[in-house]
C-alpha positions as CSV (number, residue, x, y, z in Angstrom):
1,M,131.0,92.7,95.5
2,Q,129.5,89.3,94.5
3,H,126.7,89.8,96.9
4,K,125.8,93.0,95.0
5,Y,125.3,91.1,91.8
6,F,123.5,88.3,93.5
7,L,120.9,90.7,95.0
8,L,120.6,92.5,91.7
9,A,120.0,89.1,89.9
10,V,117.4,87.9,92.6
11,L,115.4,91.3,92.2
12,A,115.6,91.1,88.3
13,F,114.2,87.5,88.5
14,L,111.3,88.8,90.8
15,L,110.8,91.6,88.3
16,N,109.7,89.0,85.8
17,C,106.9,87.5,88.0
18,Q,103.7,88.1,85.9
19,A,100.2,87.0,85.4
20,G,97.9,85.2,87.8
21,S,95.7,86.1,90.9
22,A,93.9,89.0,92.4
23,L,96.3,91.5,93.7
24,E,97.6,94.0,91.0
25,C,100.9,95.9,91.3
26,Y,103.0,98.4,89.4
27,E,106.1,96.7,87.7
28,C,109.1,98.5,86.4
29,G,112.9,98.5,86.5
30,G,115.9,100.6,86.0
31,D,114.8,104.3,86.0
32,C,111.0,103.2,86.0
33,K,110.1,105.7,83.2
34,S,107.9,102.9,81.8
35,I,105.5,101.4,84.3
36,T,103.0,98.7,83.7
37,K,100.3,97.0,85.8
38,V,100.6,93.2,86.5
39,K,98.7,90.7,88.4
40,C,100.7,88.7,91.1
41,P,100.9,85.1,90.0
42,F,100.1,83.6,93.5
43,E,98.0,84.2,96.5
44,G,99.8,85.9,99.4
45,M,102.0,88.1,97.3
46,R,102.5,91.7,97.9
47,C,103.4,94.8,95.9
48,M,107.1,95.9,96.4
49,S,109.1,99.1,95.8
50,V,112.8,99.0,96.1
51,T,115.7,101.3,95.1
52,V,119.0,99.2,94.9
53,K,122.0,101.6,95.2
54,A,125.5,100.3,94.5
55,G,128.2,103.1,94.3
56,N,127.0,105.7,91.9
57,E,124.6,103.2,90.3
58,E,120.8,103.2,91.1
59,Q,118.3,100.8,89.9
60,K,114.4,101.0,90.9
61,I,112.3,98.0,91.0
62,K,108.5,97.6,91.5
63,T,106.8,94.2,91.2
64,C,104.9,91.5,93.0
65,V,106.9,89.5,95.5
66,P,106.4,86.8,98.1
67,N,105.8,88.2,101.5
68,A,109.0,86.8,102.8
69,I,110.9,89.4,100.8
70,C,109.2,92.3,102.3
71,N,110.4,94.7,104.9
72,T,113.8,93.1,105.2
73,D,117.1,95.1,104.7
74,Y,119.2,93.6,102.1
75,S,121.8,96.2,102.3
76,I,125.5,95.2,102.4
77,P,127.4,98.2,104.2
78,G,129.7,99.8,101.9
79,Y,128.6,97.9,99.0
80,V,124.8,97.9,98.4
81,S,121.8,99.6,99.8
82,A,118.5,97.8,99.2
83,K,115.6,97.7,101.7
84,P,112.3,96.9,99.9
85,T,108.7,98.2,101.0
86,C,105.8,96.3,100.5
87,C,101.9,96.8,100.6
88,D,98.9,94.7,100.0
89,T,96.3,96.6,98.1
90,N,95.8,97.0,94.5
91,L,98.4,99.3,92.7
92,C,99.7,100.4,96.2
93,N,103.4,100.5,95.0
94,S,102.9,103.7,93.1
95,A,105.7,106.3,93.3
96,F,103.1,108.8,94.3
97,K,102.2,107.2,97.6
98,H,105.7,107.3,99.2
99,V,106.5,111.1,100.0
100,M,109.7,111.7,101.9
101,S,109.8,114.5,104.5
102,L,112.3,117.3,104.2
103,G,114.0,116.1,107.5
104,T,114.5,112.5,106.0
105,A,115.9,113.9,102.8
106,V,118.4,116.2,104.6
107,L,119.4,113.2,106.8
108,L,119.9,111.0,103.8
109,A,122.0,113.6,102.1
110,L,124.2,114.1,105.1
111,V,124.7,110.3,105.5
112,S,125.4,110.0,101.8
113,L,128.1,112.8,102.1
114,Y,129.6,111.3,105.3
115,T,129.9,107.7,103.8
116,S,131.3,109.1,100.5
117,Q,134.3,110.2,102.3
118,F,135.3,106.6,103.2
């Protein structure tokens, strides 16, 4: 359980990275109903989108992150699910660019139902 809070704290910290260099990303947290545009503070950063799920709670995060954070699965089986996706063009972490196929949605629903029984 402590890992869940540590991961959420790290992602919340990264959410506050603002102002700086060339790459522009969308930034939001929580339900992402209010999205802003930010410039990444350092060269080599990327735009990130991640949905952190812990139990019945879900937090969405969009922001600039160092490349090392990207495309790594930070999930802790049975506790938290968090796998960020990153991109490196301006405003590429928009929700509108990530479309889930029907097959993937069905698979995720089945996995969710299966794991909720344990």
